[in-house]
Kinemage of the C-alpha trace (Angstrom):
@kinemage 1
@onewidth
@group {chain A} dominant
@subgroup {mainchain}
@vectorlist {calphas} color= white
{ca met a 1} P -170.533 -2.867 38.069
{ca met a 2} L -168.073 -0.468 39.711
{ca asp a 3} L -168.497 -0.049 43.452
{ca gln a 4} L -169.855 3.283 44.672
{ca ser a 5} L -166.688 4.318 46.515
{ca lys a 6} L -164.605 4.014 43.343
{ca phe a 7} L -167.186 5.972 41.373
{ca asp a 8} L -167.231 8.700 44.033
{ca lys a 9} L -163.425 8.870 44.073
{ca ile a 10} L -163.175 9.351 40.299
{ca ser a 11} L -165.998 11.897 40.282
{ca ser a 12} L -164.435 13.819 43.169
{ca asp a 13} L -160.994 13.914 41.524
{ca leu a 14} L -162.300 15.102 38.160
{ca leu a 15} L -164.907 17.530 39.484
{ca asn a 16} L -162.652 19.135 42.083
{ca pro a 17} L -161.181 21.740 39.638
{ca ile a 18} L -164.706 23.041 38.881
{ca arg a 19} L -164.677 25.773 41.493
{ca leu a 20} L -163.630 29.382 41.828
{ca asn a 21} L -160.428 30.025 43.747
{ca lys a 22} L -157.952 32.820 44.252
{ca ser a 23} L -155.550 31.570 41.578
{ca phe a 24} L -158.322 31.472 38.985
{ca leu a 25} L -159.462 35.011 39.813
{ca leu a 26} L -155.901 36.381 39.701
{ca trp a 27} L -155.212 34.641 36.388
{ca met a 28} L -158.453 35.874 34.838
{ca gly a 29} L -157.746 39.378 36.162
{ca phe a 30} L -154.328 39.344 34.500
{ca leu a 31} L -155.792 38.095 31.214
{ca gly a 32} L -158.609 40.656 31.386
{ca val a 33} L -156.276 43.616 31.911
{ca ser a 34} L -153.950 42.355 29.156
{ca leu a 35} L -156.870 41.995 26.747
{ca ile a 36} L -158.093 45.527 27.501
{ca ile a 37} L -154.628 46.914 26.683
{ca cys a 38} L -154.565 44.997 23.387
{ca leu a 39} L -158.103 46.111 22.517
{ca gly a 40} L -156.986 49.673 23.186
{ca ala a 41} L -154.325 49.187 20.519
{ca tyr a 42} L -157.017 47.930 18.122
{ca val a 43} L -159.137 51.015 18.808
{ca ile a 44} L -156.160 53.147 17.750
{ca gln a 45} L -155.820 51.115 14.544
{ca leu a 46} L -159.558 51.377 13.913
{ca lys a 47} L -159.345 55.157 14.294
{ca glu a 48} L -156.087 55.802 12.425
{ca gly a 49} L -156.138 52.957 9.912
{ca leu a 50} L -153.560 50.286 9.030
{ca val a 51} L -150.922 52.991 8.706
{ca val a 52} L -150.177 52.430 12.422
{ca thr a 53} L -148.947 48.928 11.514
{ca gly a 54} L -145.905 47.851 9.513
{ca leu a 55} L -148.129 46.791 6.610
{ca arg a 56} L -147.673 48.653 3.342
{ca asp a 57} L -148.517 48.260 -0.352
{ca tyr a 58} L -146.021 45.493 -1.067
{ca ile a 59} L -146.067 43.566 2.216
{ca ser a 60} L -149.763 43.707 3.015
{ca trp a 61} L -149.876 40.408 4.949
{ca gly a 62} L -147.811 40.377 8.118
{ca met a 63} L -148.309 39.194 11.680
{ca tyr a 64} L -152.102 39.201 11.348
{ca ile a 65} L -152.230 36.632 8.560
{ca ser a 66} L -149.401 34.654 10.189
{ca asn a 67} L -151.628 34.528 13.269
{ca phe a 68} L -154.627 33.402 11.237
{ca val a 69} L -152.741 30.536 9.590
{ca phe a 70} L -151.285 29.520 12.964
{ca phe a 71} L -154.653 29.506 14.739
{ca val a 72} L -156.328 27.500 11.993
{ca ala a 73} L -153.428 25.046 12.169
{ca thr a 74} L -153.651 24.569 15.933
{ca ser a 75} L -157.396 23.980 15.744
{ca leu a 76} L -156.865 20.788 13.715
{ca val a 77} L -155.678 18.927 16.821
{ca gly a 78} L -159.260 18.135 17.823
{ca met a 79} L -159.663 16.141 14.648
{ca leu a 80} L -156.308 14.380 15.090
{ca ile a 81} L -156.745 13.278 18.726
{ca ser a 82} L -160.493 12.772 19.013
{ca ala a 83} L -161.489 11.712 15.512
{ca val a 84} L -158.513 9.944 13.909
{ca leu a 85} L -157.170 8.247 17.038
{ca gly a 86} L -160.690 7.674 18.356
{ca leu a 87} L -161.912 5.973 15.189
{ca thr a 88} L -158.849 3.724 15.109
{ca gly a 89} L -159.693 2.482 18.609
{ca ile a 90} L -156.605 3.822 20.358
{ca lys a 91} L -157.591 3.789 24.039
{ca trp a 92} L -154.738 5.786 25.565
{ca ala a 93} L -155.890 8.973 23.788
{ca ala a 94} L -159.360 8.935 25.401
{ca pro a 95} L -158.414 11.017 28.498
{ca leu a 96} L -156.812 13.620 26.219
{ca ala a 97} L -159.724 13.934 23.807
{ca arg a 98} L -161.542 16.681 25.687
{ca ile a 99} L -158.340 18.715 26.132
{ca ala a 100} L -157.790 18.528 22.364
{ca glu a 101} L -161.410 19.481 21.663
{ca ile a 102} L -161.274 22.522 23.957
{ca ile a 103} L -158.073 23.713 22.277
{ca ala a 104} L -159.568 23.087 18.824
{ca leu a 105} L -162.766 24.996 19.580
{ca ala a 106} L -160.949 27.947 21.175
{ca phe a 107} L -158.425 28.375 18.353
{ca ala a 108} L -160.995 27.839 15.573
{ca ala a 109} L -163.446 30.341 17.096
{ca val a 110} L -160.782 33.024 17.489
{ca ala a 111} L -159.248 32.367 14.042
{ca gly a 112} L -162.218 34.014 12.355
{ca leu a 113} L -161.810 37.148 14.491
{ca ile a 114} L -158.172 37.536 13.442
{ca ile a 115} L -159.224 38.320 9.876
{ca ile a 116} L -161.105 41.357 11.184
{ca ser a 117} L -157.896 42.735 12.710
{ca asp a 118} L -156.299 42.655 9.252
{ca met a 119} L -159.091 44.727 7.701
{ca gly a 120} L -158.852 48.486 7.418
{ca arg a 121} L -162.642 48.618 7.063
{ca pro a 122} L -164.052 45.754 9.176
{ca asp a 123} L -167.554 47.164 8.639
{ca arg a 124} L -167.311 45.845 5.076
{ca leu a 125} L -166.841 42.236 6.175
{ca ile a 126} L -170.504 41.532 5.517
{ca asn a 127} L -169.854 42.237 1.822
{ca val a 128} L -167.779 39.056 1.627
{ca ile a 129} L -170.947 37.106 2.400
{ca ile a 130} L -173.442 39.288 0.527
{ca his a 131} L -171.330 39.663 -2.615
{ca gly a 132} L -169.142 36.574 -2.239
{ca arg a 133} L -168.085 34.715 -5.370
{ca val a 134} L -167.838 30.934 -5.512
{ca gln a 135} L -164.532 31.325 -7.354
{ca ser a 136} L -163.003 33.083 -4.350
{ca pro a 137} L -160.994 30.964 -1.873
{ca ile a 138} L -161.787 33.618 0.766
{ca leu a 139} L -165.480 32.652 0.623
{ca trp a 140} L -164.503 28.990 0.915
{ca asp a 141} L -162.367 29.857 3.943
{ca ile a 142} L -165.225 31.602 5.746
{ca thr a 143} L -167.531 28.673 4.988
{ca val a 144} L -165.234 25.908 6.244
{ca val a 145} L -164.107 27.872 9.320
{ca thr a 146} L -167.751 28.413 10.327
{ca met a 147} L -168.572 24.748 9.716
{ca tyr a 148} L -165.537 23.593 11.686
{ca val a 149} L -166.405 25.780 14.685
{ca ala a 150} L -169.977 24.432 14.682
{ca ile a 151} L -168.905 20.788 14.403
{ca ser a 152} L -166.143 21.265 17.017
{ca ala a 153} L -168.719 22.707 19.440
{ca leu a 154} L -170.973 19.685 18.895
{ca phe a 155} L -167.990 17.345 19.140
{ca leu a 156} L -167.179 18.840 22.533
{ca tyr a 157} L -170.787 18.932 23.767
{ca ile a 158} L -172.200 15.514 22.817
{ca pro a 159} L -169.758 13.396 24.917
{ca leu a 160} L -170.261 15.922 27.731
{ca ile a 161} L -173.968 15.135 28.164
{ca pro a 162} L -173.430 12.295 30.715
{ca asp a 163} L -170.854 14.411 32.549
{ca phe a 164} L -173.274 17.329 32.821
{ca lys a 165} L -175.624 14.987 34.679
{ca ile a 166} L -172.796 14.003 37.029
{ca cys a 167} L -171.939 17.690 37.531
{ca his a 168} L -175.565 18.411 38.454
{ca asp a 169} L -175.716 15.527 40.916
{ca lys a 170} L -172.263 15.669 42.491
{ca ile a 171} L -171.143 19.307 42.695
{ca asp a 172} L -172.519 20.990 45.795
{ca lys a 173} L -170.873 24.383 46.139
{ca ile a 174} L -172.100 26.029 42.948
{ca pro a 175} L -174.780 28.680 42.346
{ca lys a 176} L -178.297 27.457 41.666
{ca phe a 177} L -178.342 28.891 38.131
{ca gln a 178} L -175.186 26.913 37.265
{ca arg a 179} L -176.760 23.715 38.588
{ca asn a 180} L -179.838 24.401 36.471
{ca ile a 181} L -177.670 24.940 33.392
{ca tyr a 182} L -176.009 21.555 33.980
{ca lys a 183} L -179.469 19.986 34.249
{ca ile a 184} L -180.647 21.551 30.989
{ca leu a 185} L -177.471 20.583 29.140
{ca ser a 186} L -177.680 16.988 30.390
{ca leu a 187} L -180.886 16.524 28.331
{ca asn a 188} L -182.510 14.273 30.948
{ca trp a 189} L -179.650 11.794 30.824
{ca asn a 190} L -180.388 8.641 32.838
{ca gly a 191} L -177.691 6.297 31.550
{ca ser a 192} L -180.026 3.917 29.693
{ca met a 193} L -178.648 1.642 26.989
{ca glu a 194} L -180.643 3.534 24.353
{ca gln a 195} L -179.135 6.880 25.402
{ca lys a 196} L -175.625 5.404 25.453
{ca lys a 197} L -176.181 4.049 21.943
{ca ile a 198} L -177.353 7.452 20.675
{ca ile a 199} L -174.319 9.197 22.213
{ca lys a 200} L -171.951 6.618 20.749
{ca gln a 201} L -173.459 6.749 17.254
{ca thr a 202} L -173.619 10.561 17.228
{ca thr a 203} L -170.021 10.876 18.391
{ca arg a 204} L -168.870 8.426 15.725
{ca thr a 205} L -170.804 10.312 13.036
{ca leu a 206} L -169.221 13.599 14.127
{ca ser a 207} L -165.792 11.928 14.188
{ca ile a 208} L -166.235 10.895 10.563
{ca leu a 209} L -167.714 14.250 9.535
{ca ile a 210} L -165.076 16.414 11.204
{ca ile a 211} L -162.150 14.814 9.353
{ca pro a 212} L -162.931 16.147 5.834
{ca val a 213} L -164.040 19.502 7.276
{ca ala a 214} L -160.825 19.830 9.299
{ca leu a 215} L -158.711 18.884 6.289
{ca ala a 216} L -160.678 21.357 4.174
{ca ile a 217} L -160.222 24.265 6.593
{ca his a 218} L -156.434 24.203 6.344
{ca thr a 219} L -156.307 23.073 2.739
{ca val a 220} L -158.457 26.035 1.716
{ca thr a 221} L -156.208 28.310 3.793
{ca ser a 222} L -153.230 26.985 1.846
{ca trp a 223} L -155.075 27.664 -1.423
{ca leu a 224} L -155.311 31.349 -0.467
{ca phe a 225} L -151.548 31.346 -0.947
{ca ala a 226} L -151.067 28.699 -3.628
{ca ser a 227} L -153.661 30.131 -6.025
{ca thr a 228} L -151.315 33.060 -6.665
{ca ser a 229} L -148.191 33.047 -8.829
{ca arg a 230} L -145.952 34.464 -6.102
{ca val a 231} L -142.582 32.858 -5.529
{ca gly a 232} L -142.675 30.790 -2.347
{ca trp a 233} L -146.442 30.275 -2.522
{ca asp a 234} L -146.904 28.870 -6.022
{ca ser a 235} L -146.728 25.250 -4.861
{ca thr a 236} L -148.846 22.181 -5.586
{ca ile a 237} L -148.072 20.603 -2.181
{ca phe a 238} L -149.175 23.539 -0.030
{ca gly a 239} L -152.329 21.666 1.048
{ca pro a 240} L -150.644 18.629 2.661
{ca tyr a 241} L -147.722 20.870 3.695
{ca phe a 242} L -150.075 23.030 5.766
{ca val a 243} L -152.066 20.085 7.149
{ca thr a 244} L -149.027 18.141 8.368
{ca gly a 245} L -147.638 21.309 9.916
{ca ala a 246} L -150.968 21.764 11.686
{ca phe a 247} L -150.664 18.338 13.300
{ca val a 248} L -147.257 19.316 14.687
{ca thr a 249} L -148.568 22.594 16.102
{ca gly a 250} L -151.690 21.041 17.597
{ca ser a 251} L -149.826 18.133 19.180
{ca ala a 252} L -147.427 20.555 20.874
{ca ala a 253} L -150.380 22.610 22.165
{ca val a 254} L -152.006 19.510 23.680
{ca ile a 255} L -148.778 18.476 25.418
{ca ile a 256} L -148.387 21.947 26.956
{ca ala a 257} L -152.006 21.854 28.141
{ca met a 258} L -151.556 18.320 29.502
{ca tyr a 259} L -148.684 19.434 31.678
{ca phe a 260} L -150.507 22.385 33.241
{ca tyr a 261} L -153.781 20.493 33.723
{ca arg a 262} L -151.944 17.587 35.338
{ca arg a 263} L -149.992 19.881 37.664
{ca asn a 264} L -152.601 22.515 38.540
{ca phe a 265} L -155.637 20.219 38.688
{ca lys a 266} L -153.740 17.348 40.365
{ca leu a 267} L -154.609 14.825 37.657
{ca gln a 268} L -151.475 12.679 37.881
{ca asn a 269} L -153.593 9.521 38.118
{ca tyr a 270} L -155.454 10.367 34.896
{ca ile a 271} L -152.813 12.126 32.796
{ca thr a 272} L -149.927 9.777 33.381
{ca asp a 273} L -146.338 9.499 32.199
{ca leu a 274} L -147.627 6.965 29.659
{ca his a 275} L -149.718 9.681 28.009
{ca phe a 276} L -146.678 11.953 27.713
{ca asp a 277} L -144.675 9.072 26.250
{ca lys a 278} L -147.382 8.324 23.674
{ca met a 279} L -147.849 11.993 22.764
{ca gly a 280} L -144.077 12.315 22.391
{ca lys a 281} L -144.072 9.461 19.889
{ca leu a 282} L -147.028 11.006 18.060
{ca leu a 283} L -145.189 14.345 17.897
{ca val a 284} L -142.148 12.592 16.424
{ca leu a 285} L -144.316 10.911 13.781
{ca val a 286} L -146.115 14.047 12.610
{ca ser a 287} L -142.860 16.051 12.759
{ca leu a 288} L -141.093 13.565 10.489
{ca val a 289} L -143.939 13.780 7.977
{ca tyr a 290} L -143.777 17.581 8.167
{ca leu a 291} L -139.988 17.491 7.747
{ca tyr a 292} L -140.503 15.464 4.566
{ca phe a 293} L -142.799 18.151 3.125
{ca asn a 294} L -140.337 20.866 4.175
{ca leu a 295} L -137.613 19.140 2.180
{ca asn a 296} L -139.897 18.933 -0.832
{ca glu a 297} L -140.957 22.553 -0.500
{ca tyr a 298} L -137.389 23.868 -0.652
{ca met a 299} L -135.415 21.239 -2.581
{ca val a 300} L -137.520 21.296 -5.759
{ca pro a 301} L -137.329 25.071 -6.399
{ca gly a 302} L -133.712 24.943 -5.186
{ca tyr a 303} L -132.889 22.331 -7.814
{ca lys a 304} L -134.531 24.311 -10.642
{ca met a 305} L -133.211 27.607 -9.235
{ca lys a 306} L -135.195 30.050 -11.316
{ca lys a 307} L -134.193 33.668 -10.887
{ca leu a 308} L -136.930 34.731 -8.446
{ca asp a 309} L -136.809 31.371 -6.643
{ca ala a 310} L -133.095 31.929 -6.151
{ca met a 311} L -133.724 35.370 -4.629
{ca his a 312} L -136.344 33.979 -2.264
{ca leu a 313} L -134.275 30.971 -1.162
{ca asn a 314} L -131.173 33.127 -0.775
{ca ala a 315} L -133.093 35.432 1.595
{ca leu a 316} L -134.211 32.424 3.633
{ca phe a 317} L -130.999 30.411 3.700
{ca val a 318} L -128.251 33.021 3.942
{ca gly a 319} L -129.950 36.412 3.705
{ca ser a 320} L -132.041 38.672 5.894
{ca his a 321} L -134.331 35.877 7.141
{ca ala a 322} L -131.631 33.223 7.582
{ca val a 323} L -131.311 33.423 11.389
{ca leu a 324} L -135.051 33.066 11.883
{ca phe a 325} L -135.396 30.380 9.200
{ca trp a 326} L -132.651 28.119 10.557
{ca ser a 327} L -133.695 28.697 14.167
{ca val a 328} L -137.199 27.506 13.324
{ca gln a 329} L -135.972 24.460 11.413
{ca ile a 330} L -133.393 23.404 14.001
{ca phe a 331} L -134.994 24.306 17.336
{ca gly a 332} L -138.631 23.941 16.281
{ca leu a 333} L -138.436 20.749 14.227
{ca ile a 334} L -135.143 18.846 13.838
{ca leu a 335} L -133.800 19.027 17.405
{ca pro a 336} L -137.179 18.158 19.013
{ca val a 337} L -137.438 15.060 16.796
{ca ile a 338} L -133.949 13.923 17.799
{ca leu a 339} L -134.519 14.536 21.513
{ca leu a 340} L -137.895 12.801 21.577
{ca leu a 341} L -136.348 9.616 20.219
{ca phe a 342} L -134.965 9.112 23.734
{ca lys a 343} L -137.415 7.783 26.333
{ca lys a 344} L -136.075 10.071 29.091
{ca met a 345} L -137.095 13.066 26.980
{ca arg a 346} L -140.671 11.797 26.731
{ca thr a 347} L -141.425 12.627 30.372
{ca pro a 348} L -143.519 15.603 31.560
{ca val a 349} L -140.933 18.364 32.146
{ca pro a 350} L -138.722 17.695 29.087
{ca met a 351} L -141.860 17.293 26.972
{ca leu a 352} L -143.161 20.662 28.174
{ca ile a 353} L -139.924 22.440 27.247
{ca ile a 354} L -139.660 20.711 23.869
{ca ser a 355} L -143.308 21.404 23.053
{ca ile a 356} L -142.926 25.096 23.883
{ca phe a 357} L -140.049 25.291 21.396
{ca val a 358} L -142.132 23.459 18.791
{ca phe a 359} L -145.167 25.668 19.440
{ca val a 360} L -143.233 28.957 19.262
{ca gly a 361} L -141.270 27.707 16.274
{ca ala a 362} L -144.538 26.823 14.538
{ca trp a 363} L -145.732 30.430 14.814
{ca phe a 364} L -142.499 31.796 13.367
{ca lys a 365} L -142.730 29.176 10.630
{ca arg a 366} L -146.032 30.754 9.547
{ca tyr a 367} L -144.343 34.150 9.654
{ca ile a 368} L -141.643 32.811 7.319
{ca ile a 369} L -144.295 31.472 4.946
{ca val a 370} L -146.251 34.740 4.893
{ca val a 371} L -143.725 37.595 4.920
{ca pro a 372} L -140.495 36.879 2.938
{ca thr a 373} L -142.233 35.945 -0.314
{ca gln a 374} L -143.921 39.373 -0.453
{ca glu a 375} L -140.508 41.020 -0.518
{ca his a 376} L -139.921 39.521 -3.973
{ca pro a 377} L -142.739 40.669 -6.283
{ca phe a 378} L -142.482 40.071 -10.027
{ca leu a 379} L -142.399 43.815 -10.728
{ca pro a 380} L -139.418 45.721 -9.289
{ca ile a 381} L -139.976 47.910 -6.239
{ca gln a 382} L -139.054 51.471 -7.263
{ca asn a 383} L -139.314 54.978 -5.829
{ca val a 384} L -140.850 53.986 -2.490
{ca pro a 385} L -139.720 54.646 1.106
{ca pro a 386} L -137.558 51.974 2.813
{ca glu a 387} L -140.449 50.847 5.058
{ca phe a 388} L -142.315 49.714 1.922
{ca lys a 389} L -139.518 47.267 1.111
{ca ile a 390} L -138.844 45.761 4.526
{ca tyr a 391} L -141.606 44.676 6.875
{ca ser a 392} L -141.184 45.662 10.512
{ca pro a 393} L -144.135 45.118 12.908
{ca thr a 394} L -145.063 48.068 15.125
{ca leu a 395} L -145.948 47.967 18.820
{ca ile a 396} L -149.630 48.511 17.991
{ca glu a 397} L -149.554 45.615 15.546
{ca thr a 398} L -147.790 43.359 18.054
{ca leu a 399} L -150.325 44.098 20.799
{ca ile a 400} L -153.225 43.379 18.434
{ca ser a 401} L -151.519 40.115 17.424
{ca ile a 402} L -151.190 39.092 21.085
{ca ala a 403} L -154.914 39.680 21.735
{ca pro a 404} L -156.092 36.421 20.046
{ca phe a 405} L -153.749 34.370 22.265
{ca ile a 406} L -155.180 36.071 25.353
{ca leu a 407} L -158.718 35.416 24.125
{ca val a 408} L -157.908 31.728 23.553
{ca leu a 409} L -156.470 31.458 27.067
{ca ile a 410} L -159.634 33.055 28.475
{ca ile a 411} L -161.864 30.594 26.589
{ca ile a 412} L -159.769 27.590 27.646
{ca thr a 413} L -159.583 28.781 31.274
{ca val a 414} L -163.337 29.369 31.545
{ca leu a 415} L -164.200 26.031 29.927
{ca ser a 416} L -161.744 24.305 32.270
{ca lys a 417} L -163.655 25.712 35.247
{ca val a 418} L -167.141 24.675 34.117
{ca ile a 419} L -166.631 21.223 32.560
{ca pro a 420} L -164.556 18.187 33.579
{ca ile a 421} L -161.268 18.154 31.680
{ca ile a 422} L -161.112 14.357 31.786
{ca pro a 423} L -164.320 12.590 30.618
{ca ile a 424} L -165.836 11.110 33.801
{ca his a 425} L -168.426 8.856 32.185
{ca glu a 426} L -165.948 7.445 29.661
{ca thr a 427} L -163.278 6.914 32.327
{ca ile a 428} L -165.697 4.911 34.462
{ca glu a 429} L -166.903 2.908 31.453
{ca gln a 430} L -163.324 2.030 30.478
{ca leu a 431} L -162.510 0.886 34.015
{ca glu a 432} L -165.639 -1.293 34.075
{ca glu a 433} L -164.753 -2.755 30.681
{ca thr a 434} L -161.208 -3.490 31.832
{ca lys a 435} L -162.537 -5.124 35.009
{ca gln a 436} L -164.914 -7.346 33.021
{ca asn a 437} L -162.174 -8.374 30.593
{ca asn a 438} L -159.923 -9.384 33.460
């Protein structure tokens, strides 16, 4: 058994961030004011209609749907880190599992709200459920998103049960109601072998269950595009193309979070340089797979070069979207892969910078998937104003698109202040296991 002083040291280190301080209040104040401004923009849209955005008859999906695809993509990281790596017995990922799960839950929960921002009549959303048709991929999307949020919440909560008990016992300077909440959520945990077995079996079951649901959530999202005949979307590989891209986005999000948690919460002993090195290698792996699907997605139609395919590819490669397209491919995918092949680049600060480029590039990649193809409909665009032909987001639309990011940051920040970011119980168990093996 681990001596009490070691147990107290680990508990103290990992519970120390669970407290209110000036930095937290200032940060939350900034996020709150920013969210109010963005919600004000949404109120204007709700009052005036989608005419205040850059969306028109031809390009009816813009930043809002780009946001939705991006958020669904980022949410898959919980499945990748916690489920896939966890089931394969990879030990180094254990301290990062809860970070990935928090990110997954926050992005998945907010993804559903983004759809509402794209609706001119959000009051009619209920009709999708009441009058939904099984043949509609939109109904499938709502179903799998709801399931994924529910399973992600359970996936976050179940391994937290022992830690809630530790929070109740070890944290002194918290309000009484918060201590009582920890006690209720701990479900009378006493650390018995039977309870440990139940937690382990439940977590494993959820790990197995979340994989097909996570794959379904982004595969169904890809079917919303691929089930049409539009140039640029009519692709049989959109499912794996979206899923592999999601792994890239999610991995970058986890690395960014790792850096700030390690620095702000003083977790250098728990989120080490080894974790950054391993995550860098993982990012290289998933990026190479995604690069393979990118080549397939553009080379095949480029080889056949049908008339409308040629127009679409020309706009991406050398036309109006060329600067954005090549910037995303080079700075958001190719260059990060090359840099991360070098060990010196797989250290905290370089990894943060590279991951920010990957993360931002991933959002613009979704924009490239969503917008350009709508500029090339099968029927010619005639006798319409110029703004119907070229999509240009408005300030109102941009503010509304920023709101989901603010909401995600609020969710992640609040969760980071009420639960241990690094699993305490699992960390102690691993140290005991290592000690016994030695």
